[in-house]
VOPAGU-2260 file (C-alpha; in pm, 1 decimal, decimal comma):
REM VOPAGU-2260
SITE   aa  ch    i         X         Y         Z
SITE  MET   A    0   -2732,8     571,5   -2218,0
SITE  SER   A    1   -2358,5     640,9   -2239,9
SITE  ASP   A    2   -2241,9     925,2   -2466,4
SITE  PHE   A    3   -1981,4     680,7   -2601,4
SITE  GLY   A    4   -2211,8     386,8   -2677,0
SITE  CYS   A    5   -2136,6      21,5   -2602,1
SITE  LEU   A    6   -1846,5    -209,3   -2681,6
SITE  HIS   A    7   -2040,2    -364,1   -2966,0
SITE  ASP   A    8   -2050,1     -25,9   -3138,4
SITE  TYR   A    9   -1674,2     -56,7   -3196,1
SITE  ILE   A   10   -1582,9    -427,3   -3193,6
SITE  ILE   A   11   -1761,4    -726,7   -3350,7
SITE  GLY   A   12   -1539,5    -999,6   -3208,8
SITE  ALA   A   13   -1185,9   -1081,2   -3101,3
SITE  SER   A   14    -954,2   -1372,7   -3032,3
SITE  ILE   A   15    -654,1   -1385,0   -2799,9
SITE  LYS   A   16    -377,7   -1638,6   -2740,9
SITE  ARG   A   17     -19,8   -1685,2   -2627,9
SITE  LEU   A   18     232,3   -1716,2   -2909,2
SITE  SER   A   19     440,3   -2027,5   -2947,0
SITE  LEU   A   20     808,1   -2016,7   -3041,7
SITE  VAL   A   21     739,5   -2139,9   -3395,2
SITE  GLU   A   22     483,3   -1861,9   -3450,3
SITE  CYS   A   23     717,6   -1570,6   -3373,3
SITE  ASP   A   24    1069,8   -1700,4   -3449,6
SITE  LYS   A   25    1154,2   -1620,6   -3812,1
SITE  HIS   A   26    1434,3   -1874,7   -3798,7
SITE  ARG   A   27    1182,6   -2152,2   -3733,5
SITE  SER   A   28     891,6   -2044,4   -3953,1
SITE  ASN   A   29     849,1   -1818,3   -4253,1
SITE  GLN   A   30     492,1   -1918,9   -4327,3
SITE  HIS   A   31     332,6   -1603,6   -4194,1
SITE  GLU   A   32      28,8   -1799,8   -4080,6
SITE  LEU   A   33    -155,0   -1859,1   -3754,4
SITE  ASN   A   34    -374,1   -2160,5   -3696,9
SITE  GLY   A   35    -732,1   -2049,8   -3628,1
SITE  THR   A   36   -1024,7   -2228,9   -3467,9
SITE  GLN   A   37   -1374,6   -2316,7   -3578,4
SITE  LYS   A   38   -1519,3   -2067,4   -3333,2
SITE  MET   A   39   -1336,2   -1776,7   -3499,8
SITE  LYS   A   40   -1549,7   -1831,5   -3808,0
SITE  ALA   A   41   -1843,3   -1683,7   -3613,1
SITE  TYR   A   42   -1701,5   -1333,7   -3648,9
SITE  LEU   A   43   -1444,8   -1364,9   -3925,7
SITE  GLY   A   44   -1664,9   -1557,1   -4169,9
SITE  LYS   A   45   -1561,4   -1836,3   -4403,7
SITE  LYS   A   46   -1304,8   -1659,2   -4623,2
SITE  GLU   A   47   -1218,1   -1295,7   -4643,2
SITE  GLU   A   48    -935,0   -1048,9   -4696,8
SITE  PHE   A   49    -924,8    -765,9   -4446,1
SITE  ASN   A   50    -746,8    -433,7   -4426,7
SITE  ALA   A   51    -545,6    -444,2   -4106,8
SITE  ASN   A   52    -348,2    -236,4   -3861,0
SITE  PHE   A   53     -57,5    -411,4   -3688,2
SITE  ILE   A   54      39,6    -287,4   -3342,4
SITE  ARG   A   55     312,7    -391,3   -3102,2
SITE  LEU   A   56     221,1    -241,4   -2766,6
SITE  ASP   A   57     498,4    -134,5   -2534,4
SITE  ASP   A   58     492,4      -3,1   -2180,4
SITE  ALA   A   59     698,4     292,1   -2306,5
SITE  VAL   A   60     450,7     475,2   -2529,7
SITE  GLU   A   61     724,9     607,4   -2759,0
SITE  LYS   A   62     827,3     253,3   -2842,6
SITE  ILE   A   63     490,1     137,6   -2975,3
SITE  GLN   A   64     531,5       7,0   -3330,0
SITE  GLN   A   65     257,8      19,5   -3595,3
SITE  SER   A   66     207,1     -59,3   -3962,3
SITE  ALA   A   67     -78,0    -129,4   -4202,1
SITE  GLY   A   68    -148,2    -399,1   -4462,6
SITE  LYS   A   69    -385,6    -681,2   -4548,7
SITE  VAL   A   70    -459,7   -1015,6   -4386,6
SITE  THR   A   71    -649,2   -1320,3   -4514,4
SITE  TRP   A   72    -870,0   -1563,3   -4323,7
SITE  TYR   A   73    -931,2   -1887,6   -4507,6
SITE  ASP   A   74    -992,9   -2261,9   -4484,3
SITE  ALA   A   75    -680,3   -2447,2   -4602,0
SITE  ARG   A   76    -893,8   -2761,0   -4648,0
SITE  GLN   A   77   -1187,1   -2593,6   -4818,0
SITE  LYS   A   78   -1215,6   -2870,5   -5074,8
SITE  HIS   A   79   -1205,0   -3150,2   -4817,4
SITE  PRO   A   80   -1552,1   -3309,3   -4775,3
SITE  VAL   A   81   -1550,1   -3310,6   -4394,8
SITE  ARG   A   82   -1236,2   -3147,7   -4251,9
SITE  SER   A   83   -1166,5   -2776,8   -4202,4
SITE  GLU   A   84    -837,8   -2610,8   -4116,7
SITE  TYR   A   85    -876,7   -2237,5   -4071,5
SITE  ARG   A   86    -567,4   -2019,4   -4098,9
SITE  PHE   A   87    -492,3   -1650,4   -4066,4
SITE  TYR   A   88    -233,7   -1522,2   -4318,0
SITE  TYR   A   89     -43,3   -1196,9   -4253,2
SITE  PRO   A   90     251,8   -1005,5   -4402,9
SITE  ASP   A   91     562,6    -897,8   -4214,6
SITE  ASN   A   92     449,5    -671,4   -3931,5
SITE  PRO   A   93     561,8    -534,3   -3593,6
SITE  ALA   A   94     303,8    -729,4   -3391,3
SITE  ILE   A   95     484,0   -1051,3   -3480,4
SITE  LYS   A   96     834,3    -915,7   -3554,3
SITE  TYR   A   97     885,9    -783,1   -3198,9
SITE  ALA   A   98     704,6   -1063,2   -3022,2
SITE  SER   A   99     857,4   -1349,8   -2825,2
SITE  ALA   A  100     727,6   -1689,3   -2724,3
SITE  GLY   A  101     465,2   -1650,8   -2447,3
SITE  ASP   A  102     357,4   -1297,5   -2554,0
SITE  SER   A  103     -13,1   -1233,4   -2603,5
SITE  LEU   A  104    -153,4   -1181,6   -2950,0
SITE  ALA   A  105    -505,1   -1061,1   -3030,3
SITE  ILE   A  106    -700,3   -1045,9   -3352,3
SITE  ILE   A  107    -975,8    -781,4   -3319,5
SITE  LEU   A  108   -1244,5    -719,5   -3579,9
SITE  LYS   A  109   -1385,2    -368,1   -3573,3
SITE  THR   A  110   -1736,1    -276,2   -3682,6
SITE  ASP   A  111   -1591,4    -122,7   -4002,2
SITE  ARG   A  112   -1464,4    -476,4   -4090,7
SITE  GLN   A  113   -1102,5    -380,1   -4040,5
SITE  ILE   A  114    -866,6    -597,6   -3834,9
SITE  ILE   A  115    -631,0    -502,0   -3554,5
SITE  LEU   A  116    -351,2    -753,8   -3500,1
SITE  VAL   A  117    -188,4    -654,7   -3171,9
SITE  SER   A  118      75,5    -814,3   -2946,2
SITE  ALA   A  119     209,8    -734,1   -2600,7
SITE  ALA   A  120     486,7    -878,8   -2389,5
SITE  GLN   A  121     391,3   -1142,0   -2134,2
SITE  GLY   A  122     346,9    -987,9   -1789,3
SITE  SER   A  123     368,2    -629,0   -1919,2
SITE  GLN   A  124     144,7    -337,3   -1841,8
SITE  SER   A  125      27,0    -340,5   -2203,2
SITE  GLU   A  126     -79,7    -702,9   -2171,0
SITE  LEU   A  127    -287,6    -621,2   -1864,5
SITE  GLU   A  128    -465,9    -354,5   -2068,8
SITE  LEU   A  129    -549,4    -613,3   -2337,0
SITE  PHE   A  130    -681,8    -839,6   -2066,5
SITE  GLU   A  131    -905,0    -557,9   -1932,8
SITE  LEU   A  132   -1066,4    -536,6   -2272,8
SITE  LEU   A  133   -1062,9    -902,5   -2385,3
SITE  GLY   A  134   -1043,8   -1094,9   -2059,2
SITE  ASP   A  135    -751,8   -1301,9   -1931,1
SITE  GLN   A  136    -869,4   -1643,2   -2048,7
SITE  ILE   A  137    -556,9   -1709,9   -2252,8
SITE  SER   A  138    -376,6   -2024,0   -2366,7
SITE  SER   A  139    -183,1   -2158,1   -2669,1
SITE  ASN   A  140    -515,6   -2167,4   -2862,7
SITE  PHE   A  141    -727,6   -1869,9   -2955,5
SITE  ASN   A  142   -1000,7   -1782,7   -2708,2
SITE  VAL   A  143   -1290,3   -1611,3   -2887,7
SITE  ILE   A  144   -1482,6   -1315,1   -2745,2
SITE  ASP   A  145   -1819,8   -1222,9   -2902,6
SITE  PHE   A  146   -1879,2    -849,5   -2862,4
SITE  SER   A  147   -2183,6    -836,5   -3086,0
SITE  ARG   A  148   -2403,6    -951,2   -2793,9
SITE  SER   A  149   -2243,4    -724,7   -2535,6
SITE  ASP   A  150   -2451,8    -434,5   -2400,4
SITE  GLU   A  151   -2169,1    -315,2   -2177,0
SITE  PHE   A  152   -2132,3      65,6   -2190,1
SITE  LEU   A  153   -1794,2     200,2   -2289,0
SITE  SER   A  154   -1651,8     294,8   -1950,3
SITE  ALA   A  155   -1357,7     531,3   -1893,7
SITE  SER   A  156   -1125,7     235,9   -1837,9
SITE  LYS   A  157   -1236,7      59,9   -2157,5
SITE  ARG   A  158   -1208,1     387,4   -2357,3
SITE  PHE   A  159    -851,5     425,8   -2242,0
SITE  ILE   A  160    -755,7      87,7   -2386,0
SITE  ILE   A  161    -962,2     111,4   -2709,6
SITE  GLU   A  162    -804,6     447,4   -2795,1
SITE  GLU   A  163    -456,9     303,6   -2737,7
SITE  LEU   A  164    -544,3      46,0   -3005,2
SITE  GLY   A  165    -618,7     330,6   -3247,6
SITE  ILE   A  166    -994,7     284,5   -3245,7
SITE  GLU   A  167   -1162,9     625,5   -3279,4
SITE  ILE   A  168   -1416,5     685,1   -3004,5
SITE  LYS   A  169   -1741,2     855,5   -3103,9
SITE  ALA   A  170   -1952,2    1060,5   -2864,9
SITE  ASP   A  171   -2287,5    1083,0   -3042,7
SITE  TYR   A  172   -2477,5     803,4   -2864,9
SITE  GLY   A  173   -2613,8    1027,3   -2588,6
SITE  GLN   A  174   -2676,7    1399,3   -2565,8
SITE  ASN   A  175   -2600,2    1644,7   -2845,4
SITE  TYR   A  176   -2384,9    1916,1   -2689,6
SITE  LEU   A  177   -2320,7    2128,0   -3001,4
SITE  ASP   A  178   -2616,4    2362,0   -2949,0
SITE  LEU   A  179   -2513,7    2423,7   -2583,7
SITE  MET   A  180   -2155,8    2498,3   -2692,3
SITE  THR   A  181   -2272,0    2735,7   -2965,3
SITE  GLU   A  182   -2499,3    2915,9   -2718,7
SITE  ARG   A  183   -2215,9    2956,5   -2466,7
SITE  PHE   A  184   -1916,2    3020,0   -2689,1
SITE  GLY   A  185   -2072,1    3167,8   -3001,3
SITE  ALA   A  186   -1918,6    3024,2   -3315,1
SITE  LEU   A  187   -1819,9    2656,0   -3294,1
SITE  THR   A  188   -1458,4    2680,3   -3189,7
SITE  PHE   A  189   -1244,1    2560,8   -2903,8
SITE  PRO   A  190   -1254,6    2807,4   -2615,1
SITE  GLU   A  191   -1007,1    2837,7   -2327,3
SITE  THR   A  192    -989,0    2502,7   -2147,9
SITE  LYS   A  193   -1118,4    2643,0   -1815,0
SITE  ARG   A  194   -1435,5    2769,7   -1984,0
SITE  PHE   A  195   -1481,7    2434,6   -2159,7
SITE  SER   A  196   -1444,3    2247,6   -1828,8
SITE  GLN   A  197   -1683,5    2487,1   -1654,7
SITE  LEU   A  198   -1956,9    2421,0   -1908,9
SITE  ALA   A  199   -1903,8    2044,9   -1870,3
SITE  ARG   A  200   -1963,2    2076,8   -1493,8
SITE  GLU   A  201   -2272,8    2288,9   -1543,5
SITE  ILE   A  202   -2414,5    2016,0   -1774,1
SITE  ALA   A  203   -2310,5    1725,4   -1549,0
SITE  GLY   A  204   -2404,7    1896,2   -1215,9
SITE  ASP   A  205   -2182,5    2046,9    -946,2
SITE  LEU   A  206   -2037,6    1863,1    -651,1
SITE  ASN   A  207   -2368,9    1866,2    -462,9
SITE  HIS   A  208   -2532,2    1659,0    -739,0
SITE  HIS   A  209   -2294,0    1364,8    -684,8
SITE  ALA   A  210   -2264,5    1114,2    -400,4
SITE  THR   A  211   -1882,7    1117,3    -394,7
SITE  ALA   A  212   -1587,9    1317,9    -527,1
SITE  ASP   A  213   -1493,3    1018,5    -744,9
SITE  GLU   A  214   -1836,4    1014,1    -904,0
SITE  ALA   A  215   -1824,5    1387,6    -968,5
SITE  ILE   A  216   -1479,6    1379,1   -1130,5
SITE  LEU   A  217   -1568,8    1093,9   -1360,6
SITE  HIS   A  218   -1901,0    1252,4   -1462,9
SITE  TRP   A  219   -1733,0    1586,2   -1533,9
SITE  TRP   A  220   -1454,0    1414,1   -1723,6
SITE  ASP   A  221   -1690,1    1199,5   -1932,6
SITE  THR   A  222   -1908,2    1497,5   -2018,1
SITE  GLU   A  223   -1616,2    1712,7   -2124,9
SITE  GLU   A  224   -1469,5    1433,3   -2331,6
SITE  ALA   A  225   -1799,9    1383,8   -2509,2
SITE  MET   A  226   -1825,3    1760,2   -2570,5
SITE  PHE   A  227   -1469,8    1768,6   -2704,5
SITE  LYS   A  228   -1518,3    1479,0   -2941,3
SITE  GLN   A  229   -1846,1    1617,0   -3081,6
SITE  LEU   A  230   -1692,4    1961,5   -3136,6
SITE  GLU   A  231   -1377,1    1817,0   -3289,0
SITE  ALA   A  232   -1577,3    1594,9   -3524,9
SITE  GLU   A  233   -1785,6    1894,6   -3637,0
SITE  LEU   A  234   -1477,7    2107,5   -3702,3
SITE  ILE   A  235   -1307,5    1825,3   -3895,3
SITE  ASN   A  236   -1615,9    1771,3   -4109,5
SITE  ASN   A  237   -1630,7    2145,1   -4179,6
SITE  LYS   A  238   -1267,0    2151,9   -4278,4
SITE  LEU   A  239   -1311,0    1848,1   -4507,5
SITE  SER   A  240   -1604,2    2022,1   -4674,9
SITE  ASP   A  241   -1397,6    2337,1   -4732,8
SITE  GLY   A  242   -1100,2    2136,8   -4855,4
SITE  PHE   A  243    -726,3    2186,6   -4810,5
SITE  VAL   A  244    -508,9    2434,3   -4998,4
SITE  ASP   A  245    -222,7    2186,3   -5030,4
SITE  SER   A  246     -46,4    1900,9   -4849,3
SITE  ASP   A  247     116,5    2142,4   -4603,5
SITE  ASP   A  248    -227,8    2271,4   -4506,1
SITE  PHE   A  249    -344,5    1912,4   -4446,9
SITE  LEU   A  250     -37,9    1824,7   -4235,7
SITE  LYS   A  251     -69,6    2143,0   -4030,9
SITE  PHE   A  252    -437,2    2069,5   -3961,7
SITE  SER   A  253    -359,6    1710,4   -3864,2
SITE  GLN   A  254     -79,1    1822,1   -3630,9
SITE  THR   A  255    -314,5    2073,0   -3466,3
SITE  ILE   A  256    -564,6    1794,0   -3395,5
SITE  ARG   A  257    -294,9    1569,8   -3238,2
SITE  GLN   A  258    -152,1    1849,1   -3023,7
SITE  ARG   A  259    -496,0    1959,2   -2905,2
SITE  ARG   A  260    -591,4    1601,5   -2809,5
SITE  ASN   A  261    -268,2    1550,2   -2616,7
SITE  SER   A  262    -280,9    1875,2   -2419,6
SITE  ARG   A  263    -654,4    1890,7   -2350,8
SITE  ALA   A  264    -686,8    1571,5   -2152,9
SITE  GLY   A  265    -440,9    1665,9   -1880,4
SITE  PHE   A  266    -569,9    2023,6   -1852,3
SITE  ALA   A  267    -931,1    1906,3   -1828,5
SITE  LEU   A  268    -860,7    1669,1   -1540,6
SITE  GLU   A  269    -660,3    1936,2   -1356,5
SITE  ASN   A  270    -938,1    2187,4   -1410,3
SITE  HIS   A  271   -1196,5    1957,6   -1249,4
SITE  LEU   A  272    -971,0    1868,0    -958,5
SITE  ALA   A  273    -901,7    2239,0    -896,0
SITE  TYR   A  274   -1274,0    2310,3    -889,5
SITE  LEU   A  275   -1323,8    2019,9    -650,4
SITE  PHE   A  276   -1059,0    2141,8    -408,1
SITE  SER   A  277   -1190,7    2498,7    -423,9
SITE  SER   A  278   -1544,4    2382,6    -360,3
SITE  LEU   A  279   -1425,0    2199,0     -51,1
SITE  LYS   A  280   -1223,2    2509,7      59,2
SITE  ILE   A  281    -893,4    2320,4      51,9
SITE  SER   A  282    -586,5    2543,0      18,4
SITE  TYR   A  283    -373,8    2460,4    -285,2
SITE  VAL   A  284    -166,6    2607,8    -568,5
SITE  ARG   A  285    -153,0    2480,7    -926,5
SITE  GLU   A  286     193,9    2448,6   -1078,4
SITE  ALA   A  287     376,9    2618,2    -792,2
SITE  LYS   A  288     752,2    2643,4    -844,9
SITE  THR   A  289     963,1    2419,3    -625,5
SITE  GLU   A  290    1333,8    2329,0    -666,9
SITE  ASN   A  291    1497,7    2385,5   -1005,5
SITE  ASN   A  292    1178,8    2544,4   -1137,8
SITE  LYS   A  293     989,7    2214,9   -1112,3
SITE  LYS   A  294     612,2    2257,1   -1113,3
SITE  PRO   A  295     399,9    1987,6    -946,2
SITE  ASP   A  296      41,6    1988,8   -1069,0
SITE  PHE   A  297     -96,4    2063,2    -720,1
SITE  LEU   A  298      86,5    2175,0    -406,2
SITE  PHE   A  299     -84,8    2192,9     -66,6
SITE  PRO   A  300    -136,4    2424,6     118,5
SITE  SER   A  301      69,2    2703,6     -55,5
SITE  THR   A  302     394,9    2802,5    -228,2
SITE  GLU   A  303     488,9    3014,2      70,5
SITE  SER   A  304     448,2    2722,9     309,1
SITE  TYR   A  305     661,0    2502,1      86,8
SITE  HIS   A  306     950,8    2751,8      74,3
SITE  ASP   A  307     926,0    2832,1     443,7
SITE  LEU   A  308    1172,5    2585,8     593,5
SITE  THR   A  309    1014,9    2631,6     935,6
SITE  PHE   A  310     678,9    2498,0     803,3
SITE  PRO   A  311     636,3    2130,2     906,1
SITE  GLU   A  312     705,7    1895,6     617,3
SITE  ASN   A  313     431,5    1655,7     731,9
SITE  LYS   A  314     177,6    1928,3     653,5
SITE  LEU   A  315     294,6    1961,4     291,3
SITE  THR   A  316     132,6    1754,8      19,9
SITE  MET   A  317     177,5    1731,3    -357,5
SITE  LEU   A  318     -47,0    1567,7    -614,6
SITE  GLY   A  319      61,7    1482,9    -963,5
SITE  VAL   A  320    -209,1    1433,5   -1226,6
SITE  LYS   A  321    -179,6    1202,0   -1525,0
SITE  THR   A  322    -475,8    1059,4   -1720,4
SITE  SER   A  323    -250,2     759,4   -1787,9
SITE  CYS   A  324      68,6     648,9   -1616,7
SITE  LYS   A  325     284,6     378,1   -1776,2
SITE  ASP   A  326     643,0     473,7   -1702,1
SITE  ARG   A  327     565,2     845,1   -1684,6
SITE  TRP   A  328     464,7     819,8   -1320,1
SITE  ARG   A  329     830,9     855,0   -1221,8
SITE  GLN   A  330     827,6    1215,4   -1336,9
SITE  VAL   A  331     645,4    1327,2   -1022,9
SITE  LEU   A  332     913,0    1189,2    -794,6
SITE  THR   A  333    1143,9    1483,6    -857,0
SITE  GLU   A  334     891,5    1765,1    -840,8
SITE  ALA   A  335     899,2    1854,1    -468,5
SITE  ASP   A  336    1211,6    1754,1    -271,9
SITE  ARG   A  337    1069,4    1855,2      66,5
SITE  ILE   A  338     780,4    1611,7      32,3
SITE  GLN   A  339     900,5    1257,0      80,2
SITE  HIS   A  340     561,2    1083,4      36,6
SITE  LYS   A  341     405,0    1193,6    -294,2
SITE  HIS   A  342      61,6    1132,6    -446,2
SITE  LEU   A  343     -46,5    1073,1    -804,6
SITE  PHE   A  344    -404,0    1085,2    -939,0
SITE  THR   A  345    -479,2     885,5   -1253,1
SITE  LEU   A  346    -766,8     732,3   -1451,2
SITE  GLN   A  347    -554,8     445,2   -1577,7
SITE  PRO   A  348    -699,8     100,0   -1509,0
SITE  LYS   A  349    -516,7    -219,5   -1422,6
SITE  ILE   A  350    -161,6    -104,6   -1352,2
SITE  SER   A  351      71,7    -401,6   -1312,0
SITE  GLU   A  352     172,9    -525,0    -968,5
SITE  ASN   A  353     538,0    -472,5   -1062,1
SITE  GLN   A  354     475,1    -103,3   -1120,4
SITE  THR   A  355     265,0     -54,2    -807,7
SITE  ARG   A  356     538,8    -222,3    -603,6
SITE  GLU   A  357     786,6      25,3    -752,5
SITE  MET   A  358     550,0     309,1    -658,3
SITE  ILE   A  359     531,6     184,9    -298,4
SITE  ASP   A  360     909,4     156,3    -282,5
SITE  ALA   A  361     939,2     512,5    -413,8
SITE  ASN   A  362     691,0     643,6    -151,4
SITE  LEU   A  363     430,8     727,5    -412,4
SITE  GLN   A  364      64,2     681,9    -329,5
SITE  LEU   A  365    -167,7     615,2    -624,3
SITE  VAL   A  366    -509,1     787,0    -616,4
SITE  VAL   A  367    -773,4     636,6    -848,6
SITE  PRO   A  368   -1152,4     679,4    -866,6
SITE  ARG   A  369   -1327,2     403,7    -675,1
SITE  THR   A  370   -1507,4     248,8    -972,2
SITE  ILE   A  371   -1169,0     187,0   -1142,5
SITE  HIS   A  372   -1033,0       2,6    -837,8
SITE  SER   A  373   -1201,9    -320,0    -951,5
SITE  THR   A  374    -959,4    -340,6   -1244,7
SITE  TYR   A  375    -676,9    -389,5    -997,4
SITE  THR   A  376    -591,4    -705,1    -804,4
SITE  PRO   A  377    -744,8    -751,9    -457,4
SITE  GLN   A  378    -400,8    -693,7    -299,3
SITE  GLN   A  379    -351,1    -368,9    -491,3
SITE  GLN   A  380    -699,0    -249,6    -392,9
SITE  THR   A  381    -607,2    -260,1     -23,3
SITE  TRP   A  382    -329,7      -7,0    -100,7
SITE  LEU   A  383    -507,9     220,9    -350,4
SITE  TRP   A  384    -664,3     548,8    -241,0
SITE  ASP   A  385    -969,3     710,6    -389,7
SITE  LEU   A  386   -1033,5    1086,0    -398,1
SITE  ASN   A  387   -1216,1    1083,4     -64,8
SITE  ASP   A  388    -905,7     934,6      98,6
SITE  PHE   A  389    -688,2    1207,2     -51,2
SITE  ILE   A  390    -932,3    1485,3      38,4
SITE  LYS   A  391    -935,8    1358,3     399,2
SITE  LYS   A  392    -554,3    1372,3     409,1
SITE  VAL   A  393    -517,9    1729,1     279,2
SITE  SER   A  394    -816,9    1849,6     486,8
SITE  GLU   A  395    -657,6    1712,8     804,3
SITE  SER   A  396    -323,0    1879,0     714,5
SITE  ASP   A  397    -507,9    2210,0     657,5
SITE  ASN   A  398    -665,1    2195,0    1003,0
SITE  CYS   A  399    -360,6    2079,3    1200,6
């Protein structure tokens, strides 16, 4: 059983289509309606008003647009004896406002009976992520996906996409880690990230308990994420029980949660990679200073070797680490001038072919756990590395 449950624990059903010009051009239509299909009634019902979140996904995370409101699903010919004409009514929102003809639009019903109306540009990275969750069977009519019958566990790649849609992931479907954390850390509080990562590896088993480095990293990552979410949920519930002094206290607490979530993920992944390299006796330095005080996540074999201009450049390696890429992958290109061919480790599924072509042109090699390779195209898979490929490369450089 997965700690994060199955897809049906979060989503009841969804529909996806390509928008026509009349559906997204305000100069052609002000009706604020989408034509539905009979099949959508299976998960939306006959008539209902839903609370909704509207999201316009963008490949640049800072450009994602969101708002909230209400939507209505109804039969415009309800009184007709034989005909039905289902429609989906919505207010002004960014999912439609920023969309163009040909963009993908999805209507997702969560298990709390709230709607997500989300759009993404045709051919974009964000659209590929929607396809990873909802499938790529898309046309001018809504294609319906029934999640209520899906027993698919929530994988790392699916979690990545679901969280981007603002769906809160729970981690109470598998083991309860709170007692183990209390025993190790005392009071329920967030310890130093290295100690947190170490406990996750003790629970999940060290490198010898896993068939491959990829398997180990993903198991350690999943375990730590489940631990984190359980602890965070417990601390939030405790704070809600105690109450807030005032609005400033609430805002400060909320900001702390966001900051902790953003910083923890990257540190956790780096912690597990560092342990992996140390276990394999590979020489490396974390955040070594290169030119202009840049700090690549991992530099191989050492800082001294990098700054020794007599040390062969073909024996130097750098590895950037990002749980997700989008356009941020370009940041690693400037972090070690002596190293022409750079490497980047990520857990992000289904990166677009346009972006991987740009990576190849920039001499950047993507390193992705083997089980996530299947989300990429067959052509991309021939180019992708897994962790074993990268370990082989740095081990050979160490022994040259």
